[in-house]
All heavy atoms as an XYZ file, in Angstrom:
849
protein
N     104.174    155.462    202.076
C     104.367    156.041    200.761
C     104.517    154.933    199.700
O     104.015    155.083    198.605
C     105.608    156.941    200.802
C     105.870    157.671    199.540
S     104.633    158.938    199.322
C     105.203    159.705    197.871
N     105.227    153.852    200.056
C     105.436    152.767    199.115
C     104.104    152.082    198.824
O     103.829    151.697    197.682
C     106.469    151.766    199.677
C     106.581    150.551    198.781
C     107.813    152.441    199.850
N     103.251    151.954    199.841
C     101.950    151.330    199.648
C     101.084    152.165    198.703
O     100.370    151.624    197.859
C     101.273    151.169    201.011
C     100.002    150.352    200.907
O      99.996    149.405    200.090
O      99.038    150.660    201.630
N     101.163    153.501    198.854
C     100.379    154.384    197.985
C     100.850    154.288    196.536
O     100.032    154.208    195.617
C     100.503    155.835    198.491
C      99.843    156.827    197.582
C      98.459    156.898    197.501
C     100.607    157.688    196.799
C      97.863    157.809    196.665
C     100.012    158.599    195.953
C      98.632    158.664    195.884
N     102.140    154.268    196.308
C     102.684    154.165    194.945
C     102.338    152.808    194.344
O     101.975    152.706    193.164
C     104.218    154.400    194.958
C     104.821    154.118    193.593
C     104.537    155.813    195.393
N     102.404    151.758    195.143
C     102.056    150.424    194.658
C     100.592    150.327    194.260
O     100.237    149.751    193.230
N      99.706    150.881    195.093
C      98.282    150.833    194.760
C      97.967    151.731    193.572
O      97.108    151.408    192.749
C      97.430    151.229    195.976
O      97.708    152.562    196.350
N      98.646    152.866    193.439
C      98.449    153.745    192.291
C      98.931    153.068    191.012
O      98.259    153.142    189.963
C      99.194    155.071    192.513
C      99.020    156.124    191.429
C      97.568    156.580    191.388
C      99.941    157.307    191.674
N     100.066    152.395    191.083
C     100.577    151.667    189.920
C      99.627    150.528    189.535
O      99.356    150.301    188.354
C     101.978    151.123    190.214
C     102.595    150.415    189.048
C     103.027    151.116    187.940
C     102.731    149.027    189.056
C     103.589    150.453    186.869
C     103.287    148.361    187.994
C     103.725    149.080    186.882
N      99.095    149.810    190.510
C      98.123    148.750    190.240
C      96.869    149.291    189.576
O      96.312    148.677    188.654
N      96.405    150.447    190.042
C      95.234    151.076    189.437
C      95.512    151.480    187.990
O      94.664    151.279    187.109
C      94.811    152.296    190.271
C      93.595    153.063    189.755
C      92.352    152.193    189.870
C      93.427    154.365    190.518
N      96.690    152.015    187.734
C      97.042    152.404    186.360
C      97.154    151.188    185.442
O      96.726    151.245    184.281
C      98.361    153.190    186.359
C      98.283    154.615    186.922
C      99.674    155.245    186.960
C      97.343    155.464    186.116
N      97.685    150.094    185.957
C      97.777    148.876    185.150
C      96.381    148.357    184.823
O      96.076    147.980    183.697
C      98.620    147.803    185.879
C      98.476    146.442    185.203
C     100.073    148.217    185.916
N      95.504    148.352    185.823
C      94.136    147.889    185.584
C      93.402    148.784    184.580
O      92.681    148.296    183.713
C      93.360    147.843    186.896
C      93.794    146.715    187.784
C      93.008    146.694    189.052
N      93.524    145.676    189.954
C      93.101    145.495    191.166
N      92.152    146.275    191.667
N      93.616    144.547    191.921
N      93.575    150.089    184.710
C      92.943    151.004    183.756
C      93.513    150.813    182.345
O      92.772    150.869    181.359
C      93.118    152.457    184.208
C      92.255    152.892    185.385
C      92.600    154.323    185.789
C      90.782    152.787    185.032
N      94.800    150.580    182.264
C      95.416    150.335    180.956
C      94.891    149.059    180.315
O      94.603    149.019    179.112
N      94.754    147.995    181.105
C      94.200    146.744    180.580
C      92.740    146.907    180.179
O      92.295    146.351    179.169
C      94.350    145.623    181.609
C      95.781    145.110    181.828
C      95.805    144.104    182.967
C      96.306    144.500    180.559
N      91.986    147.689    180.952
C      90.589    147.944    180.600
C      90.491    148.694    179.279
O      89.680    148.343    178.413
C      89.904    148.731    181.720
C      88.449    149.117    181.457
C      87.580    147.866    181.427
C      87.952    150.111    182.490
N      91.322    149.709    179.113
C      91.321    150.471    177.855
C      91.748    149.577    176.693
O      91.150    149.627    175.605
C      92.237    151.720    177.979
C      92.474    152.367    176.631
C      91.626    152.708    178.947
N      92.757    148.728    176.885
C      93.192    147.820    175.816
C      92.076    146.847    175.444
O      91.839    146.570    174.261
C      94.447    147.065    176.255
N      91.363    146.336    176.431
C      90.244    145.441    176.161
C      89.125    146.140    175.409
O      88.525    145.575    174.492
N      88.827    147.383    175.815
C      87.789    148.143    175.115
C      88.187    148.457    173.675
O      87.345    148.407    172.767
C      87.473    149.426    175.878
C      86.747    149.246    177.213
C      86.596    150.578    177.938
C      85.386    148.607    176.990
N      89.439    148.753    173.449
C      89.913    149.019    172.083
C      89.823    147.741    171.248
O      89.395    147.776    170.082
C      91.351    149.584    172.105
C      91.982    149.571    170.728
C      91.353    150.982    172.679
N      90.207    146.619    171.818
C      90.110    145.345    171.091
C      88.658    145.031    170.753
O      88.329    144.640    169.631
C      90.721    144.230    171.939
C      90.671    142.878    171.283
C      91.508    142.575    170.221
C      89.774    141.923    171.726
C      91.455    141.331    169.610
C      89.715    140.669    171.123
C      90.552    140.380    170.065
N      87.753    145.196    171.721
C      86.333    144.940    171.483
C      85.784    145.887    170.425
O      85.009    145.474    169.547
C      85.552    145.083    172.787
C      84.088    144.849    172.621
C      83.603    143.579    172.378
C      83.184    145.898    172.712
C      82.248    143.353    172.210
C      81.838    145.682    172.545
C      81.358    144.407    172.296
N      86.170    147.156    170.472
C      85.703    148.119    169.471
C      86.216    147.738    168.080
O      85.501    147.885    167.080
C      86.157    149.528    169.844
N      87.432    147.217    168.007
C      87.957    146.769    166.722
C      87.181    145.596    166.169
O      86.873    145.533    164.963
N      86.845    144.621    167.027
C      86.039    143.483    166.578
C      84.661    143.922    166.109
O      84.155    143.448    165.086
C      85.909    142.459    167.702
C      87.146    141.642    168.036
C      86.849    140.695    169.195
C      87.619    140.865    166.838
N      84.043    144.831    166.841
C      82.723    145.329    166.439
C      82.821    146.084    165.121
O      81.959    145.937    164.246
C      82.124    146.212    167.559
C      80.898    146.954    167.079
C      81.791    145.368    168.766
N      83.868    146.851    164.939
C      84.049    147.593    163.679
C      84.233    146.651    162.507
O      83.636    146.847    161.444
C      85.260    148.540    163.803
O      85.059    149.406    164.910
C      85.452    149.351    162.542
N      85.029    145.608    162.679
C      85.235    144.637    161.603
C      83.925    143.930    161.268
O      83.584    143.749    160.096
C      86.332    143.630    161.995
C      87.696    144.313    161.995
C      86.353    142.437    161.054
C      88.802    143.461    162.567
N      83.165    143.551    162.297
C      81.876    142.895    162.062
C      80.919    143.841    161.344
O      80.189    143.431    160.433
C      81.282    142.430    163.388
N      80.920    145.100    161.723
C      80.051    146.093    161.089
C      80.427    146.286    159.621
O      79.544    146.344    158.747
C      80.145    147.401    161.869
C      79.259    148.480    161.327
C      79.634    149.534    160.564
C      77.862    148.607    161.511
N      78.559    150.292    160.257
C      77.441    149.750    160.830
C      76.909    147.855    162.191
C      76.116    150.169    160.808
C      75.592    148.273    162.160
C      75.207    149.409    161.486
N      81.697    146.373    159.335
C      82.144    146.552    157.946
C      81.766    145.330    157.103
O      81.273    145.472    155.972
C      83.670    146.817    157.898
C      84.219    146.707    156.494
C      83.979    148.186    158.478
N      81.975    144.133    157.627
C      81.585    142.928    156.888
C      80.079    142.870    156.664
O      79.621    142.476    155.588
C      82.064    141.677    157.625
C      83.552    141.379    157.538
C      83.901    140.182    158.414
C      83.961    141.126    156.109
N      79.307    143.269    157.651
C      77.854    143.299    157.495
C      77.444    144.285    156.407
O      76.585    143.982    155.568
C      77.185    143.655    158.825
C      75.661    143.798    158.798
C      75.022    142.446    158.488
C      75.149    144.365    160.100
N      78.053    145.463    156.387
C      77.722    146.457    155.366
C      78.106    145.972    153.967
O      77.355    146.157    153.006
C      78.427    147.794    155.670
C      77.866    148.529    156.861
S      76.147    148.979    156.606
C      75.360    148.038    157.881
N      79.257    145.327    153.865
C      79.670    144.795    152.560
C      78.693    143.723    152.103
O      78.264    143.706    150.939
C      81.108    144.242    152.632
C      82.108    145.379    152.799
C      81.444    143.423    151.395
C      83.522    144.911    153.074
N      78.283    142.837    153.012
C      77.347    141.779    152.654
C      75.989    142.355    152.269
O      75.362    141.906    151.310
C      77.199    140.796    153.807
C      76.360    139.620    153.430
C      76.745    138.534    152.725
C      74.978    139.438    153.723
N      75.689    137.667    152.566
C      74.589    138.208    153.173
C      74.028    140.200    154.404
C      73.298    137.718    153.273
C      72.740    139.712    154.512
C      72.390    138.486    153.948
N      75.522    143.371    153.003
C      74.231    143.981    152.672
C      74.275    144.706    151.332
O      73.322    144.633    150.544
C      73.784    144.932    153.789
C      73.322    144.257    155.079
C      73.052    145.294    156.157
C      72.085    143.421    154.825
N      75.366    145.412    151.049
C      75.503    146.083    149.749
C      75.566    145.065    148.616
O      74.964    145.272    147.547
C      76.738    146.977    149.735
C      76.625    148.269    150.539
C      77.976    148.981    150.577
C      75.566    149.172    149.940
N      76.252    143.973    148.843
C      76.325    142.916    147.828
C      74.961    142.289    147.605
O      74.557    142.012    146.469
C      77.336    141.868    148.302
C      77.630    140.793    147.345
C      78.758    139.914    147.937
N      78.847    138.675    147.223
C      78.264    137.541    147.596
N      77.561    137.520    148.700
N      78.392    136.461    146.884
N      74.220    142.075    148.669
C      72.879    141.519    148.567
C      71.937    142.492    147.841
O      71.143    142.082    146.991
C      72.349    141.217    149.961
O      71.025    140.792    149.910
N      72.028    143.758    148.172
C      71.208    144.770    147.505
C      71.534    144.839    146.026
O      70.629    144.926    145.177
C      71.415    146.132    148.179
C      70.668    147.303    147.544
C      69.170    147.118    147.735
C      71.134    148.607    148.154
N      72.805    144.805    145.677
C      73.211    144.843    144.273
C      72.687    143.604    143.523
O      72.242    143.711    142.387
C      74.721    144.932    144.157
C      75.174    145.027    142.731
C      75.762    144.058    141.996
C      75.043    146.158    141.867
N      76.013    144.496    140.729
C      75.574    145.798    140.619
C      74.523    147.447    142.028
C      75.611    146.663    139.533
C      74.563    148.311    140.953
C      75.095    147.923    139.727
N      72.715    142.463    144.158
C      72.186    141.249    143.530
C      70.689    141.367    143.300
O      70.174    140.948    142.261
C      72.464    140.028    144.400
O      73.843    139.802    144.496
N      69.969    141.934    144.259
C      68.527    142.115    144.099
C      68.216    143.123    142.992
O      67.290    142.934    142.212
C      67.888    142.592    145.406
C      67.872    141.554    146.484
C      66.799    140.548    146.217
C      66.693    139.594    147.396
N      65.737    138.543    147.154
N      68.998    144.196    142.919
C      68.755    145.216    141.898
C      69.044    144.701    140.492
O      68.364    145.087    139.535
C      69.597    146.464    142.182
C      69.166    147.299    143.383
C      70.159    148.428    143.612
C      67.767    147.853    143.184
N      70.045    143.861    140.356
C      70.406    143.346    139.035
C      69.646    142.076    138.679
O      69.780    141.576    137.567
C      71.918    143.070    138.952
O      72.277    142.155    139.977
C      72.710    144.364    139.080
N      68.851    141.531    139.593
C      68.053    140.358    139.306
C      68.793    139.044    139.436
O      68.299    138.008    139.013
N      69.950    139.054    139.995
C      70.721    137.829    140.204
C      70.371    137.221    141.557
O      69.965    137.933    142.470
C      72.212    138.128    140.155
C      72.669    138.648    138.826
C      74.141    138.943    138.864
N      74.586    139.517    137.606
C      75.715    140.146    137.443
N      76.535    140.282    138.471
N      76.044    140.635    136.274
N      70.550    135.914    141.701
C      70.283    135.318    143.021
C      71.363    135.718    144.022
O      72.525    135.907    143.668
C      70.316    133.819    142.751
C      71.120    133.666    141.511
C      70.888    134.916    140.694
N      70.942    135.867    145.242
C      71.877    136.213    146.312
C      72.591    134.937    146.730
O      71.976    133.992    147.198
C      71.146    136.832    147.512
C      72.132    137.171    148.617
C      70.376    138.057    147.085
N      73.895    134.898    146.537
C      74.669    133.721    146.901
C      75.368    133.955    148.242
O      75.885    135.039    148.490
C      75.733    133.408    145.825
O      76.559    134.548    145.660
C      75.070    133.078    144.502
N      75.376    132.975    149.102
C      76.029    133.152    150.404
C      77.545    133.097    150.274
O      78.084    132.577    149.305
C      75.512    131.970    151.215
C      75.219    130.929    150.195
C      74.756    131.656    148.967
N      78.205    133.645    151.269
C      79.653    133.514    151.350
C      79.949    132.181    152.000
O      79.573    131.938    153.149
C      80.254    134.631    152.194
C      80.305    135.943    151.504
C      80.185    136.178    150.189
C      80.511    137.212    152.131
N      80.287    137.508    149.934
C      80.495    138.167    151.101
C      80.702    137.620    153.422
C      80.670    139.518    151.343
C      80.876    138.956    153.666
C      80.861    139.894    152.644
N      80.604    131.319    151.269
C      80.920    129.996    151.796
C      82.391    129.718    151.560
O      83.015    130.280    150.662
C      80.070    128.887    151.139
C      78.617    129.044    151.517
C      80.224    128.879    149.648
N      82.924    128.820    152.376
C      84.300    128.355    152.207
C      84.234    127.025    151.480
O      83.711    126.053    151.996
C      84.982    128.195    153.562
C      86.381    127.677    153.459
C      87.397    128.472    152.998
C      86.673    126.378    153.827
C      88.678    127.998    152.905
C      87.952    125.894    153.736
C      88.958    126.708    153.273
N      84.738    126.999    150.253
C      84.709    125.781    149.467
C      86.069    125.117    149.534
O      87.098    125.779    149.449
C      84.365    126.098    148.016
C      82.990    126.722    147.871
C      82.703    127.124    146.440
O      83.560    127.039    145.576
N      81.495    127.568    146.195
N      86.054    123.809    149.677
C      87.309    123.077    149.698
C      87.156    121.814    148.882
O      86.063    121.317    148.660
C      87.770    122.770    151.124
C      86.800    121.958    151.918
C      86.910    120.580    151.979
C      85.780    122.569    152.612
C      86.010    119.842    152.704
C      84.885    121.831    153.359
C      85.004    120.457    153.394
N      88.271    121.310    148.434
C      88.313    120.154    147.566
C      88.545    118.917    148.424
O      89.561    118.800    149.088
C      89.439    120.334    146.541
C      89.381    119.323    145.436
O      88.586    118.388    145.470
N      90.223    119.516    144.440
N      87.602    117.980    148.388
C      87.716    116.784    149.224
C      88.546    115.697    148.572
O      88.796    114.667    149.190
C      86.333    116.225    149.518
C      85.524    117.115    150.392
C      84.209    116.463    150.696
N      83.393    117.387    151.478
C      82.569    117.005    152.409
N      82.423    115.743    152.680
N      81.873    117.887    153.072
N      88.944    115.864    147.336
C      89.730    114.821    146.682
C      91.132    114.772    147.272
O      91.636    115.754    147.803
C      89.815    115.099    145.187
C      88.475    114.949    144.499
C      88.622    115.107    143.030
N      89.141    116.453    142.763
C      89.495    116.873    141.561
N      89.405    116.078    140.532
N      89.941    118.075    141.377
N      91.766    113.624    147.170
C      93.146    113.528    147.664
C      94.081    114.452    146.873
O      93.790    114.820    145.738
C      93.520    112.066    147.424
C      92.266    111.355    147.125
C      91.257    112.356    146.693
N      95.199    114.841    147.459
C      96.093    115.794    146.798
C      96.600    115.325    145.443
O      96.836    116.140    144.550
C      97.254    115.953    147.777
C      96.779    115.442    149.066
C      95.674    114.487    148.788
N      96.782    114.016    145.251
C      97.325    113.559    143.987
C      96.290    113.612    142.869
O      96.627    113.448    141.717
C      97.886    112.144    144.120
C      96.888    111.142    144.599
C      96.006    110.437    143.852
C      96.675    110.745    145.943
N      95.240    109.634    144.637
C      95.636    109.790    145.940
C      97.253    111.093    147.145
C      95.170    109.193    147.102
C      96.778    110.488    148.293
C      95.766    109.556    148.257
N      95.024    113.854    143.186
C      94.003    113.963    142.152
C      93.591    115.406    141.898
O      92.790    115.669    141.015
C      92.764    113.163    142.544
C      92.970    111.686    142.529
C      91.709    110.941    142.929
O      90.720    111.542    143.309
N      91.756    109.629    142.850
N      94.117    116.345    142.617
C      93.710    117.740    142.460
C      94.260    118.365    141.191
O      93.622    119.200    140.584
C      94.151    118.558    143.665
C      93.376    118.197    144.887
C      93.768    119.046    146.058
N      93.133    118.500    147.254
C      93.542    118.737    148.463
N      94.582    119.501    148.666
N      92.924    118.207    149.489
N      95.442    117.983    140.779
C      96.042    118.593    139.600
C      95.395    118.087    138.324
O      95.191    118.848    137.384
C      97.539    118.315    139.574
N      95.055    116.801    138.260
C      94.471    116.204    137.061
C      93.120    115.606    137.438
O      93.063    114.559    138.071
C      95.403    115.115    136.516
C      94.895    114.554    135.201
O      93.982    115.152    134.621
O      95.425    113.515    134.765
N      91.996    116.269    137.060
C      90.679    115.784    137.469
C      90.357    114.395    136.941
O      89.646    113.634    137.574
C      89.705    116.805    136.897
C      90.513    117.970    136.518
C      91.915    117.512    136.320
N      90.857    114.004    135.786
C      90.545    112.707    135.227
C      91.547    111.640    135.579
O      91.543    110.569    134.981
N      92.402    111.912    136.536
C      93.488    110.977    136.856
C      92.960    109.639    137.336
O      93.327    108.603    136.832
C      94.404    111.594    137.918
C      95.484    110.670    138.387
C      96.554    110.388    137.577
C      95.411    110.073    139.635
C      97.554    109.531    138.010
C      96.394    109.224    140.067
C      97.469    108.956    139.245
N      92.066    109.624    138.318
C      91.591    108.380    138.899
C      90.752    107.557    137.940
O      90.907    106.351    137.827
N      89.850    108.212    137.198
C      88.948    107.483    136.304
C      89.697    106.927    135.098
O      89.473    105.796    134.682
C      87.826    108.410    135.847
N      90.593    107.713    134.534
C      91.298    107.268    133.327
C      92.301    106.164    133.652
O      92.471    105.242    132.872
C      92.011    108.454    132.675
N      92.950    106.243    134.783
C      93.980    105.273    135.106
C      93.392    103.929    135.535
O      93.946    102.896    135.249
C      94.865    105.810    136.235
C      95.576    107.091    135.903
C      96.696    106.866    134.962
N      97.804    106.261    135.689
C      98.960    105.993    135.154
N      99.182    106.276    133.905
N      99.910    105.430    135.855
N      92.263    103.937    136.228
C      91.729    102.682    136.749
C      91.033    101.864    135.660
O      90.904    100.660    135.796
C      90.760    102.956    137.898
O      89.655    103.690    137.406
N      90.595    102.490    134.581
C      89.861    101.756    133.559
C      90.792    101.086    132.546
O      90.359    100.242    131.779
C      88.904    102.707    132.833
O      89.646    103.707    132.156
N      92.056    101.458    132.539
C      92.984    100.912    131.558
C      93.599     99.604    132.069
O      94.204     99.563    133.126
C      94.094    101.936    131.274
O      95.048    101.362    130.417
N      93.433     98.523    131.291
C      93.994     97.224    131.679
C      95.463     97.109    131.284
O      96.159     96.207    131.748
C      93.203     96.101    131.028
N      95.947     98.001    130.459
C      97.345     97.943    130.013
C      98.312     98.394    131.100
O      99.493     98.091    131.053
C      97.525     98.816    128.774
C      96.687     98.356    127.602
C      96.706     99.375    126.473
O      97.309    100.445    126.657
O      96.129     99.089    125.430
N      97.839     99.132    132.076
C      98.706     99.671    133.110
C      98.890     98.719    134.289
O      99.551     99.061    135.259
C      98.139    100.993    133.632
C      98.214    102.079    132.578
O      99.049    101.953    131.674
O      97.441    103.039    132.678
N      98.297     97.542    134.223
C      98.403     96.597    135.327
C      99.804     96.001    135.335
O     100.319     95.559    134.317
C      97.345     95.480    135.190
C      97.531     94.442    136.278
C      95.961     96.075    135.238
N     100.418     95.988    136.512
C     101.764     95.446    136.651
C     101.652     94.069    137.272
O     101.017     93.892    138.320
C     102.630     96.361    137.535
C     102.746     97.738    136.885
C     103.995     95.744    137.761
C     103.429     98.752    137.759
N     102.237     93.074    136.618
C     102.233     91.723    137.165
C     103.247     91.646    138.303
O     104.388     92.080    138.171
C     102.589     90.691    136.094
C     101.491     90.567    135.052
O     100.325     90.816    135.413
O     101.787     90.244    133.898
N     102.811     91.084    139.409
C     103.682     90.960    140.562
C     103.770     89.497    140.965
O     102.854     88.722    140.757
C     103.145     91.786    141.724
N     104.901     89.148    141.539
C     105.087     87.784    142.008
C     104.272     87.573    143.276
O     104.340     88.351    144.226
C     106.568     87.555    142.313
C     106.870     86.178    142.842
C     108.337     86.043    143.209
O     109.152     86.833    142.724
O     108.627     85.151    144.016
N     103.483     86.517    143.274
C     102.628     86.229    144.422
C     103.397     85.333    145.379
O     103.939     84.306    144.992
C     101.323     85.548    143.961
C     100.451     85.220    145.165
C     100.584     86.425    142.981
N     103.447     85.754    146.646
C     104.120     84.969    147.672
C     103.112     84.542    148.716
O     102.089     85.188    148.911
C     105.205     85.806    148.335
C     106.375     86.076    147.408
C     107.448     86.815    148.146
N     107.212     88.241    147.872
C     107.691     89.238    148.595
N     108.396     88.982    149.659
N     107.459     90.469    148.278
N     103.433     83.472    149.390
C     102.550     82.997    150.448
C     102.704     83.910    151.661
O     103.791     84.024    152.236
C     102.912     81.554    150.812
C     101.924     80.946    151.790
O     100.833     81.556    151.972
O     102.219     79.892    152.354
N     101.645     84.563    152.050
C     101.730     85.504    153.162
C     101.505     84.820    154.510
O     101.603     85.462    155.549
C     100.701     86.643    152.984
C     101.053     87.474    151.776
C      99.298     86.109    152.895
N     101.211     83.542    154.497
C     100.988     82.832    155.755
C     102.284     82.373    156.402
O     102.299     81.991    157.562
C     100.077     81.620    155.521
C      98.677     82.055    155.120
O      98.199     83.069    155.593
N      98.058     81.292    154.254
N     103.372     82.370    155.662
C     104.649     81.939    156.196
C     105.363     83.167    156.773
O     105.731     84.080    156.051
C     105.513     81.281    155.099
C     106.867     80.900    155.664
C     104.799     80.098    154.514
N     105.550     83.162    158.079
C     106.211     84.272    158.748
C     107.483     83.736    159.377
O     107.444     82.787    160.156
C     105.296     84.896    159.823
C     105.994     86.037    160.521
C     103.996     85.368    159.196
N     108.621     84.349    159.037
C     109.896     83.826    159.525
C     110.636     84.785    160.436
O     111.560     84.373    161.118
C     110.809     83.495    158.338
O     111.002     84.680    157.571
C     110.195     82.401    157.490
N     110.286     86.054    160.466
C     111.095     87.010    161.215
C     110.432     87.473    162.509
O     110.756     88.505    163.040
C     111.424     88.213    160.342
C     110.169     88.937    159.895
O     109.088     88.361    160.023
O     110.287     90.082    159.423
N     109.501     86.702    163.036
C     108.820     87.081    164.264
C     109.118     86.059    165.349
O     109.024     84.865    165.125
C     107.288     87.160    164.028
C     106.576     87.498    165.326
C     106.964     88.183    162.964
N     109.486     86.547    166.518
C     109.734     85.669    167.652
C     108.480     85.634    168.519
O     107.948     86.689    168.890
C     110.899     86.197    168.473
C     112.214     86.208    167.739
C     113.321     86.792    168.590
O     113.122     86.934    169.827
O     114.368     87.115    168.037
N     108.000     84.451    168.859
C     106.805     84.391    169.702
C     107.118     84.881    171.110
O     108.174     84.585    171.663
C     106.421     82.915    169.690
C     107.655     82.199    169.283
C     108.457     83.127    168.448
N     106.197     85.651    171.672
C     106.367     86.179    173.022
C     105.174     85.765    173.861
O     104.054     85.684    173.375
C     106.468     87.693    172.999
C     107.709     88.186    172.314
C     107.797     89.678    172.372
C     109.044     90.147    171.646
N     109.144     91.595    171.636
N     105.435     85.542    175.116
C     104.373     85.154    176.021
C     103.780     86.411    176.638
O     104.492     87.275    177.149
C     104.936     84.252    177.116
C     103.902     83.777    178.059
C     104.492     82.830    179.053
N     103.474     82.468    180.001
C     103.690     81.780    181.080
N     104.907     81.371    181.362
N     102.712     81.478    181.892
N     102.463     86.500    176.606
C     101.773     87.655    177.160
C     101.054     87.198    178.413
O     100.173     86.331    178.370
C     100.766     88.253    176.151
C     101.500     88.697    174.904
C     100.000     89.396    176.793
C     100.591     89.181    173.802
N     101.451     87.759    179.545
C     100.809     87.419    180.818
C      99.590     88.316    181.029
O      99.655     89.524    180.786
C     101.788     87.618    181.971
C     102.953     86.644    181.895
O     102.728     85.511    181.415
O     104.068     87.026    182.302
N      98.479     87.738    181.480
C      97.304     88.582    181.735
C      97.545     89.510    182.917
O      98.303     89.185    183.831
C      96.203     87.563    182.054
C      96.901     86.313    182.435
C      98.234     86.329    181.751
N      96.906     90.668    182.910
C      97.093     91.604    184.020
C      96.489     91.056    185.304
O      95.510     90.327    185.296
C      96.346     92.863    183.569
C      95.427     92.413    182.499
C      96.014     91.204    181.876
N      97.094     91.411    186.419
C      96.639     90.904    187.723
C      95.661     91.826    188.366
O      95.563     92.923    188.314
C      97.844     90.694    188.627
C      98.738     89.650    188.094
C      99.930     89.465    188.959
N     100.878     88.616    188.268
C     101.950     88.174    188.803
N     102.252     88.472    190.038
N     102.761     87.418    188.148
């Protein structure tokens, strides 16, 4: 009796997972169908009104974040010689805070 209940429960779980998978697949197909219909209606409307059909694209801004707020930030700032800050030049060849270490080659 326990074996029969176990196999019946396993069958019900499998059927439930199959139904859940079919519902998920039907939802994906429905979403794809709706998007296709919207795109076709938009394309038809563009053809009827004489406008070019433009594709749906994802546009992103490749500029660094600090240049997104002010489009002329980089060009205006780099051309001005008044904004240059004089800095003290130091010899970069003198290193005092590094201890030499011996590196043994791998065997």
